[in-house]
C-alpha positions, 0 to 999 in steps of 0.5 A: 434600456440604459435605465434598467442596466443602472438599476440592476447595477445599483441593486447589486451594490445595494445587496452587497451592503445588505439589501435584497437577495433577488438583486444579485440574481438580476445582476448575474442575469445582466452580466451573463447577457452582456459579456465584457468580451465578445467572441466573434469567431474571427482568427487571432490577431497577427501578434497573438499567433505562434510562429512556426519555430515556436510551434515546432519547439512546443511539440512533445519530444520523447524524453531520453533517459540519462545514463544515471537514470538507466543505471538506477533502473538497472539497479532497481531491476537487480534489487527486485530480482534479488528480492524475488530470490530471497522470497522464494528461499524464505518460502522454501525454508518455511516449507522445510521447517513445517515438514521438519516440525511435523516429522519431529512431532511424529517421532516424539509421539512414536517414542512416547507410545513406545515408552508407554508400551515398554512400561506396560510390558515391564508391568508392576515388576518395577521396584523403584515405584516409578511409572516410567523408566526415566522417572525411576532413573532420576529417583535412583540417581538422587542421594538419600540422607542416612 
């Protein structure tokens, strides 16, 4: 058996130098079959055991928040509440703005249709030759060269 172990070891060394790849497999099988440390299931030696005081110290304790952490958490909550208020105000302003734009558009269309109806009602009796009263006013206000 010793002879076989030496052969496997020499084969793995030879592979490292550029030898046969199957030697590495043999060396790996040998290493797995012969571990360096054997676990016999016995308890740890006395010098490796934890004492009762160390075991108590290693238990997890709840982390207490410092005053600074509590204050910063309160500031964060205040900022978040302010941001939520600002967000709701922005959404309300957006709604009001869209409603206002719709109202202005409707009024502009109504004024344009009223002006067109007035122009039709006056018909061809307009002496200035303008198609709308606003254009006639601009033509009458411009000075002409004599």
